[in-house]
ZAKE-11493 format. One record per residue: residue in three letters; x, y, z of N, C-alpha, C in turn. Coordinates in steps of 0.001 Angstrom, whole numbers, plus 500000, padded with zeros to 6 digits. Example, Ala and Ser with C-alpha at 12.3 -4.5 7.8 and 13.67 -1.06 7.14 Angstrom:
// residues 2
ALA513190494310507800512300495500507800513200496700507800;SER512850497750507080513670498940507140512900500030507870;
***
This chain:
// residues 143
MET589966584680937650591171585085936623591782586348937379;ASP592972586405937415593445587956937791594095588769936557;ALA594261589911936919594592590944936115595356590893934773;VAL596640590118935198597614589699934269596739588949933015;GLN596268587725933495595454587181932386594398587626931826;THR593867588456932220592844589421931534593313590263930641;LEU594371590912930984595019591822929982595810591204928859;SER596251589904929449597125588940928238596129588468927139;ARG594794588124927745593761587908926583593423589116925794;VAL593016590154926477592765591279925532593778591526924599;ALA595000591932924869596117591931924037596345591140923061;GLN595830589624923362595824588665922227594864588848921124;ARG593693589465921605592459589814920922592568590773919953;VAL593384591814920293593582592893919381594921592607918436;VAL595995591701918908596707591334917916596018590488916739;ASP594880589458917311594421588911916374593507589604915457;LEU592936590647915891592162591796915016593229592374913975;LEU594090592829914381594996593426913385595970592391912568;LEU596491591387913111597311590360912465596455589123912750;PRO595471588416911927594868587274912200595594586299911861;PRO595224585196912809596311583818912358595736583319911099;GLN596848582695910587596821582164909161597228580785909192;CYS596523580315908010596801578591908005598262578446907329;MET598889577341908179600239577171907884600599576852906516;VAL599713576407905940600139576031904454599801577320903304;CYS598679577813903231597981578639902139597840580248902460;ASN598149580408903979597897581595904481596518582309904709;ALA595643581410904581593931581862904527593697582046905983;VAL592924582932906436592804583439907752592152582205908390;VAL592551581685909762591685580759910466591741581096911485;SER590935580225912623590447580508913901591512580637914898;ASP592665580087914716593727579854915864595115579644915173;VAL596070580250916103597448580197915596597824578734915231;GLY598616578400914313599111576906914032597838576137913832;ALA596958576614912927595818575810912552595949575813910807;LEU595254574646910486595098574684908772593819575097908624;CYS593496575621907248592253575979906869591612574642906514;ALA589974574697906221589582573617905639590001572613904547;ALA590468573660903359590578573131902415592147572468902551;CYS593322573098903169594395572416903371594339571020904289;TRP593302571316905093593114569961906217592818568752905239;THR591721568903904398591481567963903859592164567145902621;ARG593403568099902292594422567628901550595403566754902186;ILE595875567335903304596954566504903767596632565201904288;ARG597356564270904039597004562782904484597982562587905485;PHE597168562159906819597869562153907685597878560719907876;LEU599283560192908654599521558893908825598769558142910310;HIS598276557131910113597645556417911034597499554971911193;PRO597465554381912220597395552861912325596090552501911362;PRO595952551214910612597039550404910755598227550617909997;GLN599691550286910333600805550625909865601728549697909985;CYS602671549916909274604009548670909353604831548864910917;TRP605100547940911373605619548162912570607177548909912537;ALA607799548692911561609208549316911424609122550889910783;CYS608553550872909639608779552099909122607465552876908923;GLY606437552421909368605233553476909638604292553470908480;LEU604671552613907298603795552752906063602484552381906494;PRO601405553299905874599974552546906214599507551397905499;PHE598841550413906089598257549565905524596801549694905310;GLU596200549093904297594858549109903721593898548521904994;LEU594675547394905482593708546421906530594710546052907419;ASP594124546082908690594968545641909783595275544208909678;ALA596787544338909712597485543016909813598182542523911216;GLY597685543255911989598366542805913274599362543867913974;PRO599623543915915394600378545003915618601959545097915172;ASP602550543712914788603688543727914625604007543261913146;ALA603072544010912308603156543560910977604075544158910459;LEU604806543672909514605818544476908585605457544604907163;CYS605895545970906375605237545703904805606316545059904266;GLY605984545207902994606863544365901843608328544802901991;SER608559545964901806609881546635901814610754546247903113;CYS610221546427904272610681545956905563611184544253905584;LEU610099543750905004610477542177904986611515541739904093;THR611773542724902982612617542572901977614112542681902158;VAL614007544020902683615394544568903393615113545181904510;SER615539544253905666615573544996906972616018546636907045;PRO615146547504907692615806548811907769616959548830908518;VAL617810550102908548618803550259909545618331550751910640;TYR617148551213910880616732551670912288615650550599912761;ARG615234550949914059614425549938914506612922550257914286;ARG612488551279914612611197551901914248611444553600914010;ALA610451554145912956610069555296912467608690555559912210;ARG608518556842912433607039557334912322606925558656911769;ALA606025559052910935605823560080910302604543560673910779;VAL604365561867910468602964562419911017602099562524909551;MET602618562761908256601945562820907246602476562258906009;HIS601724562011904828602574561555903601603315562981903264;TYR604322562715902636605317564168901991604872563901900958;ASP603747565124900197603249564950898922603337566675898579;ASP602492566753897499602275568111896880601370568827897902;ALA600629568468898732599785569120899714600478569615901165;SER601386568440901443602170568827902786603669569401902718;ARG604402569488901396605462569993900964605602571316901360;PRO604793571918900868604741573620901500604944573966903080;LEU604310572973903748604394573098905230605619572551905834;VAL606290571819905118607493570882905813608310571941905186;LEU608629572481904096609775573366903529609854574696904351;ARG608448575352904394608638576530905230608965576394906507;PHE608875575213907316609630574720908615611085574677908725;LYS611388573974907603612755573400907398613705574349906870;HIS613240575127905675614030575922904812613637577806905251;GLY612411577692905404611946578784905427611801579803906621;ASP612688579457907660612818580173908673611451580457909776;ARG610497579327909470609275579368910035609068578813911305;THR609874579090912174609942578438913576608490578538914263;ASP607758579342914095606307579394914716605748578283914256;LEU605998577312913440605354576139912864605739574807914004;ALA606755575234914637607106573967915602606246573571916570;PRO605461574474917218604606573995918409603636573195917656;PRO602900573574916501601741572773915918602597571142915693;LEU603760571352914765604141570359914078604496569308915019;GLY605029569962916101605539569275917362604400568382918127;ARG603367569027918039602231568453918786601529566949917810;TRP601431567209916314601361566413915641602334565170915821;LEU603679565429915841604822564409916101604524563775917075;ALA604309564429918520604048563779919657602984562725919638;ARG601799563016918900600633562270918859601043561363917850;ALA601803561360916998602098560148916005602932559268916794;GLY603990559485917361604615558749918303604537558585919938;ALA602942558835920195602448558668921637602808557324922007;GLU602737556222921514602762554964922081604466554710922488;TRP605382555298921592606814555333922024607167556193923256;LEU606527557354923303606963558173924294606579557738925605;GLU605819556623925626605295556437927331606620555453927552;ASP607093554745926733608385553663927146609598554471926963;ALA609592555629926481611042556362926268611636556512927470;ASP613143556191927648613943556439928688614654558065928668;VAL614761558143926989615447559473926728615048559650925336;ILE614739560964925109614471561558923822615564562340923369;VAL616528561661922466617529562824921650617529563361920334;PRO617342565005920372617375565525919243618415565388918316;VAL618510565237917075619719565021915910619834566688915406;PRO621057567241916248621302568487915510621766568332914145;LEU621619569378913342622123569871912162623558569999912199;HIS624363569942911105625649570119911056625754571764911228;ARG626854572324911991626952573641912282626804574445910850;TRP627416573975909799627230574957908537625880574942907845;ARG625050573596907870623839573727907529622856574553908400;LEU623369574464909759622219575438910901622836576739910340;PHE623917577182910117624274578488909830623442579033908670;THR623364578145907359622655578406906309621292578827906607;ARG620637577934907449619193577958907732618799578768908806;ARG619881579876909325619810580760910279619313580027911707;
***
């Protein structure tokens, strides 16, 4: 390890002592930046297979890799496939709203890792990933 890496680690430890990492939801002290405390971790309901092939709605039982939920069978969605990281409910709402409206761009790396994990099967086959930008006025109001 060279001197720059050692100095960087020492500086990070000093910063962590003065400003300890906080839970992304409730601001409790946690071990790492971009982590959730145990209480918030257990309340957030992460989505995982088995789930609807099109919309990602979780199933109680595995109905197969191409199974569709009742909603997607009744009315085909306008999109081909979608995935989400977690249920949007009272536990996850503060996290999402802090990132989306609260100017908490520091949440982007951990949320991005979770999203990459949720869509990992698609990333392998993707030719290109296209971000959908906000309209310039909405971007301006959100800074």
